[in-house]
KOLZA-165864 format. One line per 3 residues: number of its first residue (from 1); their letters; for each residue x, y, z of C-alpha. Coordinates in steps of 0.001 Angstrom, whole numbers. Example, Ala and Ser with C-alpha at 12.3 -4.5 7.8 and 13.67 -1.06 7.14 Angstrom:
! residues 2
1 = AS = 12300/-4500/7800  13670/-1060/7140
! end
This chain:
! residues 581
1 = MKK = -3412/3841/-11676  -1881/6838/-9982  1754/5937/-10588
4 = KIA = 1318/5386/-14284  -681/8598/-14585  2077/10448/-12749
7 = IAL = 4647/9252/-15257  2304/9953/-18162  2011/13573/-17053
10 = CAS = 5672/13978/-17894  5629/11873/-21123  7948/8983/-21576
13 = IML = 9486/8237/-24953  12782/6569/-24069  15415/5963/-26731
16 = SSA = 18361/4074/-25361  20543/1072/-25765  20839/884/-21997
19 = ACT = 19929/-2425/-20425  18494/-3036/-16972  20915/-5008/-14830
22 = HRG = 20443/-6864/-11617  24071/-7373/-10633  26792/-4826/-11141
25 = KES = 29924/-5942/-12963  31896/-4259/-10247  30344/-6239/-7406
28 = TRT = 31919/-9186/-5635  29680/-12159/-4926  30235/-14174/-1774
31 = TKI = 28270/-16788/103  29663/-16060/3549  26931/-15288/6039
34 = FET = 27008/-13425/9363  30162/-12319/11095  30305/-11519/14795
37 = TES = 30386/-7803/15477  29604/-5562/18381  25905/-5016/19075
40 = KET = 24329/-1829/17778  22059/572/19545  19169/2245/17871
43 = TTE = 18896/5944/17524  15514/7397/16832  15547/10525/14808
46 = ESS = 13203/13341/15536  12503/15913/12973  11116/19362/12990
49 = SET = 8113/19678/10764  7702/23005/9121  4733/23288/6795
52 = EET = 1752/21069/7476  37/20180/4240  -1884/17347/5798
55 = TTT = -4543/17117/8408  -5242/15021/11388  -8398/13154/11901
58 = EET = -10117/12264/15062  -11228/8873/16217  -13140/5994/14772
61 = TTE = -14117/2490/15520  -14768/-165/12845  -15006/-3742/11665
64 = TTT = -13692/-5020/8241  -12979/-7453/5280  -10157/-7355/2620
67 = ETT = -8612/-8593/-584  -6157/-6912/-3021  -5753/-4445/-5796
70 = AES = -2916/-3587/-8145  -382/-819/-7575  -625/2909/-6626
73 = TQA = -2303/6152/-7795  -1508/9776/-8711  -1827/12501/-6151
76 = SSE = -2352/16066/-5140  -679/18009/-2400  -3327/19453/-156
79 = ETT = -4862/18537/3223  -7915/17552/5133  -9296/16839/8564
82 = TES = -11566/13913/9329  -13361/11595/11723  -14420/7938/11703
85 = TVA = -14925/4974/14042  -13523/1520/14615  -14760/-1576/16588
88 = SES = -13414/-5182/17077  -13780/-9067/17027  -11634/-12108/15628
91 = TTS = -9370/-13878/12918  -5641/-14151/11665  -2959/-13806/8864
94 = SES = 826/-13846/7958  3755/-13077/5509  7547/-13452/4490
97 = TSE = 10437/-13097/1784  13946/-11584/770  17376/-11870/-1024
100 = SSS = 21263/-11451/-789  24815/-12661/-1636  27200/-11286/966
103 = APS = 25576/-11331/4356  25254/-8454/6794  27517/-8320/9821
106 = ETT = 25396/-7846/12924  25024/-8976/16484  24459/-12676/15734
109 = SAP = 27486/-14951/16058  26055/-17864/14049  23476/-18337/11295
112 = KAD = 19914/-18847/12452  18285/-22166/11745  16217/-22147/8568
115 = GDV = 12706/-21009/9380  13682/-19376/12677  13143/-15644/13053
118 = EYD = 14835/-13644/15783  13157/-10264/16138  15622/-7524/16962
121 = DTL = 15112/-3753/16824  18693/-2601/17461  19645/-1621/13902
124 = TNL = 20448/2016/13127  19446/3760/9909  22256/5197/7807
127 = GIK = 22431/8892/7027  21335/9419/3414  22182/12283/1062
130 = YER = 20165/12445/-2167  21773/13931/-5290  19373/15054/-8017
133 = NVH = 20698/15540/-11558  18478/17369/-14045  19055/18133/-17734
136 = GYG = 16610/19389/-20333  16097/21385/-23472  13217/22440/-25689
139 = VKN = 12493/24173/-29001  9346/25579/-30548  7325/23249/-32756
142 = NSS = 7144/24963/-36149  5533/22054/-37991  2124/22356/-39630
145 = EAW = 481/20585/-36686  2034/22956/-34137  1007/20689/-31274
148 = PQV = 2492/20248/-28840  3792/23801/-28890  7217/22701/-27623
151 = YSV = 9410/19722/-28529  11430/18771/-25461  13794/16273/-23865
154 = RED = 14360/15892/-20160  16461/13806/-17769  15686/13876/-14046
157 = ITC = 17531/11218/-12038  18343/10848/-8343  21346/9046/-6847
160 = FTI = 22224/8819/-3174  25275/8472/-963  25624/7723/2737
163 = TDD = 26884/10304/5202  28400/7729/7583  32214/7580/7356
166 = KYP = 32166/4143/9035  31276/2328/5794  33739/3341/3034
169 = KLQ = 33296/54/1138  29545/560/875  30157/4117/-298
172 = ESL = 32468/2809/-3040  29881/234/-4149  27125/2859/-4327
175 = KAA = 29320/5226/-6340  30240/2465/-8791  26619/1396/-9280
178 = FKD = 25371/4952/-9821  28307/5863/-12085  27359/3201/-14660
181 = WTF = 23642/3964/-14338  24140/7721/-14733  26310/7144/-17784
184 = MAD = 23498/5127/-19432  20903/7807/-18636  23139/10616/-19909
187 = YSY = 23900/8677/-23105  20205/8126/-23770  19430/11793/-23065
190 = NQS = 22029/12944/-25585  20625/10547/-28198  17109/11877/-27614
193 = LAI = 18346/15474/-27751  19969/14880/-31154  16792/13294/-32528
196 = MLS = 14580/16088/-31155  16781/18803/-32714  16723/16947/-36026
199 = VAR = 12914/16670/-35958  12566/20371/-35128  15125/21479/-37730
202 = DGR = 13402/19490/-40499  9968/20796/-39483  8579/17266/-39272
205 = DGN = 5073/16801/-37911  4589/14812/-34748  4818/14869/-30976
208 = YNS = 8415/14658/-29801  8723/14806/-26023  11131/12482/-24243
211 = AIE = 11564/12111/-20482  13966/9965/-18477  12472/10109/-14997
214 = PNT = 13046/6967/-12890  12229/6774/-9170  14997/5928/-6687
217 = LIC = 13420/3917/-3856  15395/2921/-768  13933/-286/707
220 = RAD = 16241/-321/3719  19501/1410/4619  20934/449/7991
223 = DQI = 24138/-780/9600  23425/-4294/8299  22019/-3958/4762
226 = CSF = 21556/-1246/2144  19021/-2185/-537  17274/-96/-3173
229 = VIQ = 15212/-227/-6355  15346/2234/-9228  11938/2041/-10839
232 = DYN = 11453/3116/-14447  8133/3169/-16273  9669/1703/-19448
235 = GEF = 12109/-548/-17593  15143/803/-19461  16771/2439/-16461
238 = SMC = 15589/73/-13756  18210/-1147/-11311  18155/-3159/-8078
241 = RTF = 21067/-3438/-5672  21434/-5015/-2249  24722/-4536/-391
244 = NTE = 26269/-5732/2837  26772/-2428/4653  30019/-3499/6309
247 = TGE = 31772/-5087/3309  30076/-3302/422  29618/-6681/-1271
250 = TID = 26539/-7540/-3298  23913/-9795/-1730  22565/-11824/-4622
253 = FDV = 19094/-13241/-5123  20175/-16901/-5172  21812/-16543/-1755
256 = VVK = 18764/-15096/-5  16274/-17363/-1778  17038/-21030/-1125
259 = DME = 14036/-22468/-3004  13628/-20514/-6234  11288/-23049/-7785
262 = GLS = 9004/-22996/-4741  9017/-19196/-4650  8234/-18949/-8368
265 = QHI = 5276/-21327/-7861  4066/-19198/-4932  4162/-16055/-7095
268 = YDI = 2415/-17897/-9931  -347/-18895/-7486  -747/-15246/-6435
271 = FQK = -1102/-14263/-10090  -3719/-16959/-10661  -5813/-15546/-7827
274 = DES = -5604/-11947/-9024  -5146/-11172/-12711  -4847/-7456/-11979
277 = VSR = -1561/-8238/-10203  -234/-10650/-12849  -816/-8175/-15691
280 = QFG = 1830/-5888/-14186  4637/-8423/-14101  5816/-9783/-17502
283 = DVV = 8009/-12858/-17141  8863/-12361/-13467  7906/-15962/-12578
286 = SKV = 10506/-17457/-14940  13113/-14953/-13734  12518/-15974/-10115
289 = KSG = 12789/-19648/-11065  16089/-19091/-12875  17526/-16877/-10118
292 = NAF = 17665/-13767/-12332  14902/-11734/-10721  15345/-8065/-9857
295 = YAL = 14897/-7855/-6107  15484/-5779/-2993  15491/-6663/701
298 = TYD = 13260/-5297/3401  13132/-6293/7077  10476/-8977/6681
301 = GIF = 10749/-10079/3065  11706/-9118/-456  10435/-6865/-3190
304 = ITD = 10456/-8371/-6669  10112/-6061/-9638  9868/-6213/-13411
307 = GYA = 11482/-2789/-13471  8359/-800/-12640  5679/-2714/-10722
310 = ILK = 6808/-3968/-7296  5600/-7192/-5652  6142/-7861/-1939
313 = VSA = 6681/-11433/-711  6888/-12075/3031  9728/-14227/4321
316 = IAH = 8202/-14347/7799  5081/-16013/6380  7032/-18239/3959
319 = PEF = 10338/-19225/5601  10487/-22369/3457  11718/-20275/512
322 = FDM = 14388/-18201/2252  17594/-18099/4232  15996/-16576/7308
325 = QYF = 19122/-14947/8708  18347/-11924/6561  15017/-11215/8237
328 = GAS = 13695/-10133/11619  16111/-7305/12429  15045/-3679/12057
331 = PKN = 15589/-245/13566  13380/731/16502  11143/2730/14153
334 = YCL = 10371/1369/10709  7881/996/7848  6652/-2282/6324
337 = RFD = 4558/-2773/3222  1904/-5504/3210  2451/-8415/845
340 = AEK = 642/-8927/-2464  -2252/-10670/-690  -2594/-7787/1807
343 = NLQ = -1236/-9740/4770  1485/-8823/7244  3281/-10971/9806
346 = WDF = 5711/-9198/12131  6388/-8586/15810  5079/-5034/16165
349 = NGD = 4152/-5185/19880  7650/-6153/21049  6912/-9573/22603
352 = KKA = 9311/-11375/20186  6412/-13266/18608  4842/-12685/15223
355 = DTI = 1689/-10567/15146  -599/-11009/12157  -2738/-8568/10181
358 = SIK = -4934/-9424/7211  -7142/-7127/5158  -10198/-8193/3172
361 = QEL = -12483/-5921/1200  -16126/-6054/207  -16755/-4154/-3028
364 = NDS = -19796/-2017/-3697  -21930/-2301/-6822  -19298/-544/-8931
367 = YYE = -16898/-3513/-8448  -14184/-911/-8081  -14727/951/-4831
370 = FKN = -14725/-813/-1503  -17883/-925/580  -16002/-1865/3728
373 = LTI = -12637/-3263/4817  -12242/-6003/7401  -8897/-5708/9168
376 = TIN = -8079/-8674/11384  -5298/-8046/13916  -4180/-11055/15959
379 = GKE = -7636/-12579/15543  -9595/-9414/16289  -11772/-8061/13472
382 = NTI = -12155/-4346/12809  -14597/-3242/10134  -14086/136/8473
385 = VSD = -16896/1407/6294  -16366/3569/3201  -16966/7227/4103
388 = YET = -17131/9983/1465  -17310/12756/4058  -13851/11977/5394
391 = DFY = -12319/11047/2008  -11956/7424/3059  -13480/5773/8
394 = GAF = -12632/4636/-3512  -10376/1793/-4593  -8360/156/-1817
397 = EDA = -4837/-198/-3176  -2209/-853/-540  -1390/-1044/3155
400 = YLF = 1643/-233/5315  2632/-650/8964  4462/2264/10612
403 = KTD = 6228/1907/13971  6973/5387/15339  8026/6951/18633
406 = DGV = 4387/7274/19723  2838/4009/18573  2086/1567/15775
409 = YLC = -27/2733/12831  -1785/1060/9955  -1713/3170/6785
412 = LTT = -4343/2422/4118  -3887/3713/571  -7055/4453/-1369
415 = CVE = -7613/5988/-4784  -10265/8668/-4533  -11843/10976/-7106
418 = DDV = -9757/12049/-10144  -7156/9348/-9467  -5900/11119/-6359
421 = SCQ = -4167/8854/-3884  -5118/9234/-223  -3179/7900/2789
424 = TLF = -5241/7352/5950  -3687/6346/9289  -5258/4199/12024
427 = KIN = -3508/3691/15349  -3327/59/16493  -4341/25/20159
430 = SDN = -3135/-2442/22798  -6361/-4459/22425  -5827/-4635/18616
433 = SLT = -8663/-2217/17919  -8134/760/15601  -8436/4509/16149
436 = RAG = -8528/6920/13223  -5523/9241/13034  -4021/11438/10295
439 = QTY = -4605/11684/6576  -2843/13214/3573  -2831/13093/-223
442 = GYF = -55/11727/-2374  1639/8366/-2594  4860/6603/-1733
445 = YVP = 6289/3347/-3062  8338/1443/-486  8829/3646/2606
448 = YDP = 11305/2284/5145  11827/5122/7646  8869/6967/9273
451 = DNL = 11092/10033/9604  11831/10069/5864  8634/9481/3889
454 = IFH = 9108/10543/265  5707/11520/-1142  4769/12067/-4773
457 = GRC = 1911/14453/-5390  309/16599/-8071  1335/20172/-8815
460 = DLV = -755/22531/-10969  1627/25418/-11461  2947/26384/-14911
463 = GTC = 1263/23203/-16147  370/19934/-14424  3252/17826/-13184
466 = SNV = 4225/15752/-10179  5983/17046/-7096  8090/15325/-4456
469 = KEY = 8062/16277/-796  9295/14744/2455  7049/13942/5429
472 = TLM = 7681/12632/8929  5569/10655/11391  8026/11050/14258
475 = GTN = 6733/13093/17188  3461/13844/15402  942/11623/17248
478 = GDF = -153/9972/14048  -301/13027/11807  1648/13422/8551
481 = KVK = 3889/16496/8825  5812/18085/5965  9496/18413/6911
484 = SPI = 10320/21207/4481  8240/23650/2420  10672/23219/-507
487 = YER = 9257/20716/-2990  10889/19119/-5982  8900/19754/-9129
490 = RSG = 9108/17090/-11850  8327/19436/-14687  8238/19605/-18461
493 = VVL = 10159/22124/-20538  8451/25414/-21495  9632/28433/-23500
496 = TKQ = 9598/32032/-22277  7481/34600/-24132  9249/37534/-22476
499 = EIT = 12195/38282/-20214  12041/37073/-16598  14268/38626/-13935
502 = GKL = 15083/37158/-10544  17876/36495/-8060  20515/33994/-9161
505 = VND = 20423/30829/-7026  23842/29675/-5821  24846/26017/-5465
508 = DGT = 24129/26157/-1725  20592/27514/-2315  21361/31088/-1277
511 = EGE = 20482/34042/-3495  22961/36148/-5466  22723/39093/-7851
514 = NYT = 19931/39797/-10328  19882/37890/-13601  17480/38087/-16545
517 = IPS = 16469/35048/-18583  15861/36239/-22171  12635/35666/-24082
520 = DSA = 12475/32543/-26312  14541/30601/-23754  13898/26977/-22819
523 = VMI = 13319/26726/-19055  12266/24241/-16365  10958/24854/-12852
526 = NYY = 12659/22270/-10649  11853/23549/-7137  9285/25730/-5432
529 = NNE = 8802/26920/-1861  5207/26358/-778  5619/28659/2248
532 = KNT = 7407/31647/735  5679/31299/-2673  8941/31348/-4602
535 = MDI = 9996/29126/-7495  13385/28370/-9043  13427/28710/-12842
538 = TEL = 16381/27153/-14665  17497/28504/-18027  18377/25541/-20266
541 = HED = 21043/25295/-22953  21525/22794/-25747  24954/21871/-24366
544 = DGL = 24860/22537/-20626  28401/21197/-20287  29833/24051/-22356
547 = DPN = 27210/26610/-21364  26131/25875/-17755  22493/26443/-16895
550 = KTI = 21620/29344/-14608  18763/29326/-12088  16842/32346/-10807
553 = RVS = 14379/32654/-7934  11100/34472/-8580  7792/34892/-6766
556 = FDR = 4513/33245/-7702  883/33501/-6640  -1666/30777/-7368
559 = ETW = -4556/32125/-5330  -6227/32893/-8638  -6113/31077/-11964
562 = PAT = -4043/31396/-14033  -1201/31726/-11537  1116/34718/-11720
565 = VNG = 4924/34774/-11756  6500/38056/-10624  2995/39494/-10903
568 = VSE = 2570/38462/-14568  94/35815/-15713  1839/32515/-16459
571 = QDL = -23/32440/-19773  1716/35670/-20785  5125/34331/-19728
574 = FIG = 5336/30771/-21068  4336/28617/-24006  4176/24837/-23861
577 = MMY = 2317/24529/-20531  104/21437/-20425  -2594/21031/-17772
580 = AG = -4321/17752/-16962  -8089/17668/-17241
! end
């Protein structure tokens, strides 16, 4: 699967006494539900797209059939242009689920009746500021095996704050949650660093590479609820939090879910139907039953996680399990992930009634790739046939609904050749037929805002690693557009073979005076500019608290292989590079 391959690229030996928690000690639990507040108006953000790494596709008409597959895939970061066709007929489907402990204050003056859903698109997304913290160090492997060439440790974690001054209590709750979590990650990093230095000093044989690299996934962040999941491959640094935006109080699982036994049975039934799903989720059924599940809220349901894999349950389709006051409200533009059975139930045409979409797949002889997909929208069937020419083929993995400023789009995630994840958009027309739109490569986990799509892709530059870039679907007519040419690079540690000179990078990203990183230095490349062909190389120190790391900006060229850095082959500059394949 692409996600697991992405993590594997960066290695993941985690040594920590940190435990994954579902409720913060600092949080206050309440059972009070909605308070009356003034009604909110939606603002739709428009964003300028700079570099376009994706391609649009033309039109298509189709008819389809669906089922399910497990989680996501690894990706690359290039583009493509395509065509395909879509036609129509009939059938139906639905979904629902979510959780909380202090309720959001919104426009409603009284709780909704259980099972009722009031669709409302007047929420406003909060301004989000991500804060990335990176530490790392590496030494040469002088053991008799001499492979890998470099022993290394790395910590790459992302926190976030809100930019809205209106919600100081939420800001305090976020800071408290991330303070404890960051402390655990830093403690584990320092433990791993000490072990790695001991292994290297003693000349012991073996492969010592440790990486703490969880994913911070916002499931929704609006003037009603802020909910997120921190997903960790080993589960050690996983965290889920759901807060009332107004009060900053925690919304606990056993407040949102009113029938935990019924919900646990529903999840068990899903697992019985599809073993590929159940294999990803340890003892999640018992945790749901006991009220101790890790969860996050979205507009139409909840995400349940074992720390890494994420399962969507729809509250709209299953109101019998939930307190329905937490569902139905959203911003004007939003993203929704389909549930585990590849169904979606939501009012996406604005008539205040639930629309339904179901996806079924027919597999080809490989029992892995789909032959065709049948997508039924409000009873109308659309069949989409696998098409190698337009890169719409492979394993069907997931589906999302995007509501943007120029329409409603179905996004289908497929895993194509070499475990590359492909996202293909289809516009949902007024007659519930589908028209092929844009396509790109990479994957996301739980997108919530079509103007802030965080993509993970593959980067083959100074070794194979993953990259992170931000796309928008606002104002693009169904085409994925990159918002900035500056990509995060989730990289391993390498050592320099010779001096490298570049411009010092200041805290605000501007360039300063020249600085030379000496040979035999441990370095990481944390950012690169895909438009200007520059990369930021950070010199690493054993104790970066006492001896702060310095970052320089240099040029690169990857038109030929191997790539060059400041005109010098990367193979002549670094040791410890590891390429996939």
